[in-house]
BAKOLDO-670317 format. One record per residue: residue number from 1; residue in one letter; x, y, z of N, C-alpha, C in turn. Coordinates in nm, 3 decimals. Example, Ala and Ser with C-alpha at 12.3 -4.5 7.8 and 13.67 -1.06 7.14 Angstrom:
REM residues 2
<r 1 A <1.319 -0.569 0.780> <1.230 -0.450 0.780> <1.320 -0.330 0.780>>
<r 2 S <1.285 -0.225 0.708> <1.367 -0.106 0.714> <1.290 0.003 0.787>>
REM end
This chain:
REM residues 154
<r 1 X <-0.987 0.715 4.958> <-0.882 0.784 4.978> <-0.958 0.927 4.995>>
<r 2 X <-0.965 0.995 5.062> <-1.020 1.150 5.066> <-0.907 1.214 5.164>>
<r 3 X <-0.906 1.358 5.118> <-0.794 1.421 5.237> <-0.953 1.484 5.380>>
<r 4 X <-0.862 1.526 5.478> <-0.982 1.515 5.530> <-1.102 1.654 5.532>>
<r 5 X <-1.207 1.633 5.647> <-1.336 1.699 5.563> <-1.269 1.841 5.611>>
<r 6 X <-1.327 1.918 5.575> <-1.272 2.098 5.613> <-1.387 2.138 5.746>>
<r 7 X <-1.283 2.248 5.784> <-1.330 2.279 5.930> <-1.327 2.403 5.931>>
<r 8 X <-1.441 2.507 6.025> <-1.381 2.643 6.021> <-1.333 2.685 6.153>>
<r 9 X <-1.248 2.766 6.211> <-1.190 2.791 6.322> <-1.320 2.918 6.363>>
<r 10 X <-1.358 2.882 6.522> <-1.472 2.976 6.558> <-1.452 2.994 6.698>>
<r 11 X <-1.567 3.111 6.734> <-1.561 3.108 6.851> <-1.673 3.250 6.881>>
<r 12 X <-1.721 3.209 7.014> <-1.841 3.284 7.056> <-1.797 3.391 7.166>>
<r 13 X <-1.824 3.527 7.093> <-1.798 3.622 7.143> <-1.858 3.660 7.281>>
<r 14 X <-1.804 3.745 7.362> <-1.919 3.766 7.481> <-2.076 3.850 7.422>>
<r 15 X <-2.151 3.838 7.507> <-2.254 3.930 7.447> <-2.280 4.101 7.405>>
<r 16 X <-2.203 4.185 7.427> <-2.161 4.306 7.396> <-2.063 4.314 7.305>>
<r 17 X <-2.009 4.193 7.242> <-1.902 4.205 7.117> <-2.036 4.144 7.046>>
<r 18 X <-2.138 4.083 7.010> <-2.218 4.046 6.895> <-2.254 4.137 6.825>>
<r 19 X <-2.185 4.148 6.650> <-2.254 4.224 6.601> <-2.402 4.148 6.552>>
<r 20 X <-2.408 4.050 6.502> <-2.511 3.962 6.457> <-2.528 3.873 6.456>>
<r 21 X <-2.644 3.813 6.430> <-2.668 3.664 6.468> <-2.658 3.587 6.374>>
<r 22 X <-2.645 3.600 6.230> <-2.601 3.527 6.117> <-2.470 3.524 6.130>>
<r 23 X <-2.378 3.555 6.198> <-2.246 3.565 6.165> <-2.153 3.470 6.215>>
<r 24 X <-2.083 3.368 6.145> <-1.960 3.310 6.230> <-1.831 3.370 6.270>>
<r 25 X <-1.838 3.383 6.390> <-1.670 3.411 6.433> <-1.569 3.373 6.460>>
<r 26 X <-1.462 3.456 6.379> <-1.346 3.361 6.396> <-1.237 3.419 6.435>>
<r 27 X <-1.159 3.339 6.494> <-1.064 3.409 6.603> <-0.932 3.440 6.490>>
<r 28 X <-0.834 3.493 6.570> <-0.717 3.537 6.500> <-0.669 3.415 6.503>>
<r 29 X <-0.552 3.375 6.358> <-0.445 3.278 6.331> <-0.333 3.348 6.354>>
<r 30 X <-0.270 3.304 6.433> <-0.108 3.363 6.460> <-0.062 3.308 6.401>>
<r 31 X <-0.033 3.158 6.358> <0.109 3.087 6.315> <0.041 3.028 6.166>>
<r 32 X <0.090 3.011 6.080> <0.080 2.987 5.948> <0.029 2.814 5.951>>
<r 33 X <0.119 2.749 6.063> <0.114 2.621 6.050> <0.004 2.572 6.155>>
<r 34 X <-0.113 2.555 6.187> <-0.201 2.536 6.277> <-0.175 2.424 6.331>>
<r 35 X <-0.147 2.315 6.277> <-0.120 2.189 6.321> <-0.021 2.123 6.432>>
<r 36 X <-0.097 2.022 6.537> <0.055 2.049 6.592> <0.162 1.936 6.578>>
<r 37 X <0.107 1.864 6.492> <0.234 1.750 6.391> <0.144 1.717 6.289>>
<r 38 X <0.241 1.661 6.203> <0.232 1.635 6.064> <0.250 1.465 6.044>>
<r 39 X <0.185 1.431 5.971> <0.234 1.265 5.955> <0.111 1.199 6.077>>
<r 40 X <0.149 1.122 6.186> <0.099 1.057 6.302> <-0.071 1.176 6.341>>
<r 41 X <-0.170 1.112 6.365> <-0.232 1.191 6.399> <-0.253 1.145 6.542>>
<r 42 X <-0.254 1.266 6.658> <-0.241 1.277 6.789> <-0.426 1.321 6.820>>
<r 43 X <-0.498 1.204 6.820> <-0.630 1.299 6.886> <-0.640 1.366 7.001>>
<r 44 X <-0.535 1.351 7.087> <-0.558 1.456 7.210> <-0.467 1.587 7.151>>
<r 45 X <-0.399 1.606 7.071> <-0.321 1.711 7.016> <-0.352 1.770 6.890>>
<r 46 X <-0.423 1.760 6.855> <-0.438 1.759 6.630> <-0.422 1.907 6.635>>
<r 47 X <-0.466 2.011 6.696> <-0.428 2.162 6.661> <-0.342 2.203 6.774>>
<r 48 X <-0.236 2.303 6.732> <-0.196 2.381 6.820> <-0.257 2.501 6.887>>
<r 49 X <-0.276 2.500 7.021> <-0.334 2.591 7.083> <-0.250 2.741 7.092>>
<r 50 X <-0.118 2.710 7.055> <-0.022 2.867 7.036> <-0.095 2.913 6.912>>
<r 51 X <-0.149 2.897 6.846> <-0.171 2.922 6.713> <-0.324 2.989 6.691>>
<r 52 X <-0.402 2.999 6.786> <-0.507 3.080 6.795> <-0.569 3.202 6.928>>
<r 53 X <-0.603 3.271 6.873> <-0.606 3.372 7.006> <-0.805 3.458 6.975>>
<r 54 X <-0.841 3.458 7.057> <-0.967 3.530 7.075> <-0.942 3.685 7.039>>
<r 55 X <-1.015 3.741 6.940> <-1.022 3.865 6.934> <-1.013 3.948 7.044>>
<r 56 X <-0.957 4.026 7.125> <-0.985 4.121 7.242> <-1.043 4.282 7.196>>
<r 57 X <-1.032 4.324 7.065> <-1.043 4.429 7.047> <-1.214 4.468 7.011>>
<r 58 X <-1.311 4.570 7.056> <-1.422 4.539 7.036> <-1.446 4.602 6.910>>
<r 59 X <-1.394 4.673 6.840> <-1.395 4.746 6.700> <-1.385 4.649 6.554>>
<r 60 X <-1.295 4.531 6.633> <-1.286 4.424 6.527> <-1.307 4.254 6.568>>
<r 61 X <-1.459 4.238 6.579> <-1.451 4.104 6.680> <-1.440 4.016 6.570>>
<r 62 X <-1.448 3.994 6.422> <-1.406 3.924 6.322> <-1.233 3.902 6.353>>
<r 63 X <-1.166 3.785 6.347> <-1.054 3.735 6.317> <-0.999 3.740 6.161>>
<r 64 X <-0.897 3.681 6.195> <-0.786 3.692 6.075> <-0.828 3.560 6.034>>
<r 65 X <-0.844 3.443 6.081> <-0.864 3.284 6.044> <-0.948 3.283 5.913>>
<r 66 X <-0.930 3.192 5.834> <-1.036 3.235 5.679> <-1.090 3.112 5.709>>
<r 67 X <-1.181 3.102 5.584> <-1.255 3.013 5.591> <-1.210 2.875 5.553>>
<r 68 X <-1.258 2.767 5.623> <-1.169 2.649 5.595> <-1.014 2.604 5.611>>
<r 69 X <-1.009 2.684 5.720> <-0.885 2.687 5.697> <-0.802 2.517 5.783>>
<r 70 X <-0.879 2.487 5.884> <-0.891 2.349 5.906> <-0.889 2.226 5.820>>
<r 71 X <-0.833 2.105 5.841> <-0.892 2.001 5.757> <-0.869 1.876 5.841>>
<r 72 X <-0.953 1.809 5.878> <-0.905 1.671 5.950> <-0.866 1.546 5.889>>
<r 73 X <-0.815 1.493 5.990> <-0.709 1.368 5.949> <-0.792 1.330 5.802>>
<r 74 X <-0.673 1.273 5.721> <-0.715 1.245 5.582> <-0.847 1.104 5.597>>
<r 75 X <-0.875 1.058 5.494> <-0.957 0.889 5.542> <-0.968 0.828 5.443>>
<r 76 X <-0.982 0.715 5.473> <-0.911 0.588 5.412> <-0.981 0.497 5.429>>
<r 77 X <-1.056 0.416 5.332> <-1.126 0.290 5.347> <-1.172 0.201 5.283>>
<r 78 X <-1.130 0.078 5.260> <-1.134 -0.037 5.178> <-1.277 -0.068 5.186>>
<r 79 X <-1.371 -0.113 5.112> <-1.480 -0.107 5.106> <-1.473 -0.267 4.989>>
<r 80 X <-1.557 -0.389 4.990> <-1.554 -0.501 4.962> <-1.712 -0.594 4.957>>
<r 81 X <-1.710 -0.602 4.814> <-1.841 -0.670 4.805> <-1.830 -0.833 4.677>>
<r 82 X <-1.898 -0.955 4.754> <-1.893 -1.025 4.702> <-2.019 -1.097 4.692>>
<r 83 X <-2.048 -1.136 4.526> <-2.140 -1.161 4.501> <-2.153 -1.329 4.451>>
<r 84 X <-2.244 -1.447 4.455> <-2.244 -1.558 4.404> <-2.379 -1.615 4.374>>
<r 85 X <-2.422 -1.630 4.227> <-2.534 -1.678 4.218> <-2.540 -1.838 4.183>>
<r 86 X <-2.652 -1.926 4.233> <-2.596 -2.071 4.267> <-2.719 -2.089 4.167>>
<r 87 X <-2.736 -2.193 4.064> <-2.850 -2.250 3.999> <-2.888 -2.350 4.088>>
<r 88 X <-3.091 -2.358 4.107> <-3.094 -2.474 4.181> <-3.204 -2.555 4.101>>
<r 89 X <-3.281 -2.633 4.154> <-3.397 -2.696 4.126> <-3.444 -2.692 3.910>>
<r 90 X <-3.447 -2.598 3.908> <-3.462 -2.568 3.750> <-3.355 -2.426 3.700>>
<r 91 X <-3.429 -2.403 3.537> <-3.351 -2.272 3.534> <-3.393 -2.131 3.615>>
<r 92 X <-3.529 -2.160 3.656> <-3.570 -2.023 3.665> <-3.560 -2.014 3.825>>
<r 93 X <-3.522 -2.107 3.905> <-3.463 -2.062 4.067> <-3.356 -2.081 4.064>>
<r 94 X <-3.299 -2.007 4.154> <-3.127 -2.000 4.228> <-3.164 -1.932 4.327>>
<r 95 X <-3.063 -1.943 4.386> <-3.007 -1.873 4.515> <-2.868 -1.757 4.497>>
<r 96 X <-2.900 -1.663 4.554> <-2.820 -1.597 4.583> <-2.736 -1.540 4.688>>
<r 97 X <-2.600 -1.531 4.690> <-2.527 -1.522 4.831> <-2.475 -1.396 4.793>>
<r 98 X <-2.455 -1.289 4.904> <-2.365 -1.151 4.896> <-2.336 -1.101 5.019>>
<r 99 X <-2.187 -1.071 5.047> <-2.124 -1.039 5.168> <-2.083 -0.919 5.141>>
<r 100 X <-2.096 -0.823 5.193> <-2.055 -0.693 5.182> <-1.969 -0.634 5.329>>
<r 101 X <-1.869 -0.535 5.295> <-1.746 -0.540 5.409> <-1.736 -0.421 5.373>>
<r 102 X <-1.732 -0.321 5.500> <-1.733 -0.171 5.470> <-1.612 -0.157 5.607>>
<r 103 X <-1.519 -0.076 5.564> <-1.434 -0.052 5.637> <-1.337 -0.179 5.627>>
<r 104 X <-1.285 -0.234 5.539> <-1.236 -0.425 5.603> <-1.139 -0.377 5.683>>
<r 105 X <-1.024 -0.328 5.651> <-0.892 -0.349 5.755> <-0.924 -0.256 5.832>>
<r 106 X <-1.012 -0.203 5.894> <-1.114 -0.166 6.057> <-1.001 -0.039 6.087>>
<r 107 X <-0.978 0.014 5.981> <-0.915 0.118 6.015> <-0.980 0.233 6.080>>
<r 108 X <-0.883 0.308 6.144> <-0.955 0.413 6.221> <-0.970 0.547 6.164>>
<r 109 X <-1.115 0.590 6.115> <-1.072 0.727 6.039> <-1.137 0.827 6.174>>
<r 110 X <-1.055 0.931 6.170> <-1.066 1.056 6.294> <-1.209 1.150 6.172>>
<r 111 X <-1.296 1.187 6.296> <-1.384 1.341 6.264> <-1.296 1.440 6.279>>
<r 112 X <-1.358 1.551 6.232> <-1.267 1.692 6.264> <-1.274 1.693 6.385>>
<r 113 X <-1.148 1.775 6.435> <-1.095 1.830 6.606> <-1.212 1.938 6.619>>
<r 114 X <-1.223 1.958 6.770> <-1.267 2.088 6.817> <-1.215 2.213 6.770>>
<r 115 X <-1.306 2.267 6.700> <-1.214 2.395 6.642> <-1.266 2.538 6.723>>
<r 116 X <-1.339 2.565 6.834> <-1.419 2.648 6.911> <-1.298 2.681 7.001>>
<r 117 X <-1.236 2.824 6.970> <-1.152 2.932 7.044> <-1.128 2.914 7.199>>
<r 118 X <-1.305 2.899 7.198> <-1.356 2.933 7.360> <-1.308 2.811 7.437>>
<r 119 X <-1.302 2.687 7.384> <-1.235 2.587 7.448> <-1.114 2.560 7.475>>
<r 120 X <-1.003 2.659 7.442> <-0.861 2.677 7.500> <-0.866 2.688 7.625>>
<r 121 X <-0.810 2.636 7.732> <-0.784 2.635 7.866> <-0.677 2.772 7.839>>
<r 122 X <-0.675 2.876 7.949> <-0.587 2.983 7.975> <-0.530 3.014 8.133>>
<r 123 X <-0.394 3.007 8.130> <-0.336 3.015 8.277> <-0.411 3.160 8.363>>
<r 124 X <-0.365 3.236 8.475> <-0.438 3.315 8.542> <-0.372 3.453 8.446>>
<r 125 X <-0.257 3.457 8.382> <-0.241 3.554 8.308> <-0.286 3.541 8.140>>
<r 126 X <-0.341 3.447 8.121> <-0.406 3.430 7.983> <-0.353 3.371 7.863>>
<r 127 X <-0.208 3.288 7.937> <-0.159 3.197 7.824> <-0.204 3.113 7.816>>
<r 128 X <-0.216 3.016 7.697> <-0.290 2.890 7.667> <-0.194 2.757 7.725>>
<r 129 X <-0.273 2.689 7.760> <-0.223 2.618 7.871> <-0.297 2.449 7.810>>
<r 130 X <-0.252 2.315 7.844> <-0.306 2.230 7.759> <-0.450 2.170 7.862>>
<r 131 X <-0.518 2.071 7.817> <-0.614 2.069 7.939> <-0.812 2.085 7.849>>
<r 132 X <-0.811 2.184 7.760> <-0.906 2.233 7.738> <-0.946 2.147 7.617>>
<r 133 X <-1.060 2.115 7.524> <-1.106 2.059 7.430> <-1.063 2.114 7.262>>
<r 134 X <-1.005 2.226 7.264> <-0.966 2.301 7.146> <-0.852 2.171 7.083>>
<r 135 X <-0.888 2.154 6.968> <-0.792 2.090 6.884> <-0.789 1.928 6.931>>
<r 136 X <-0.875 1.912 7.022> <-0.861 1.718 7.028> <-1.010 1.709 6.932>>
<r 137 X <-0.971 1.553 6.920> <-1.049 1.471 6.846> <-1.140 1.378 6.885>>
<r 138 X <-1.244 1.375 6.886> <-1.323 1.283 6.998> <-1.470 1.190 6.963>>
<r 139 X <-1.424 1.199 6.784> <-1.508 1.140 6.732> <-1.444 1.062 6.606>>
<r 140 X <-1.539 0.909 6.597> <-1.428 0.866 6.457> <-1.551 0.804 6.410>>
<r 141 X <-1.556 0.789 6.258> <-1.627 0.705 6.145> <-1.639 0.566 6.179>>
<r 142 X <-1.749 0.499 6.137> <-1.798 0.427 6.227> <-1.647 0.282 6.189>>
<r 143 X <-1.665 0.172 6.259> <-1.573 0.054 6.266> <-1.612 -0.039 6.133>>
<r 144 X <-1.577 -0.120 6.139> <-1.583 -0.249 6.009> <-1.691 -0.307 6.028>>
<r 145 X <-1.775 -0.308 5.924> <-1.932 -0.372 5.888> <-1.920 -0.458 5.838>>
<r 146 X <-1.969 -0.609 5.872> <-1.977 -0.697 5.790> <-2.115 -0.742 5.762>>
<r 147 X <-2.161 -0.739 5.632> <-2.293 -0.792 5.666> <-2.359 -0.903 5.517>>
<r 148 X <-2.386 -1.026 5.575> <-2.434 -1.096 5.478> <-2.619 -1.119 5.431>>
<r 149 X <-2.601 -1.145 5.329> <-2.756 -1.171 5.248> <-2.723 -1.294 5.164>>
<r 150 X <-2.890 -1.383 5.162> <-2.943 -1.477 5.108> <-3.038 -1.409 5.029>>
<r 151 X <-3.058 -1.505 4.912> <-3.179 -1.430 4.869> <-3.228 -1.526 4.753>>
<r 152 X <-3.347 -1.621 4.729> <-3.420 -1.718 4.694> <-3.516 -1.643 4.572>>
<r 153 X <-3.485 -1.668 4.469> <-3.523 -1.660 4.327> <-3.609 -1.738 4.296>>
<r 154 X <-3.753 -1.734 4.241> <-3.830 -1.811 4.175> <-3.919 -1.806 4.081>>
REM end
């Protein structure tokens, strides 16, 4: 079990606002709680689109969002390994059997959401509306994997 992976809120400024190529531009964080809901993870609405805005002031292209202010959903996974050795014909020959299961209970563990503020969809007045990809989760860690192995030692 671990807490979610950290992520930065980012945006890509218009060409006339670019200060340097090595900067990570962060938007303004308008609300203290950026998450849409606590508890159940909704991959279609993980981050609140009203909590973030792209800076509009040319003199201040870097917003107020801090570093790693977003965390993805928590990660829980149970792995299991079983190993058994069977003696065969003589003392030096044996057969080993191994079974390993990763994510045994097949829990969906989501990756981090889209944190690019440029992906917030806006209406004609510039107000955020649903439909953009900002705050959505579109990937997950691998599903259950089970593998078996047999080894003959002689």
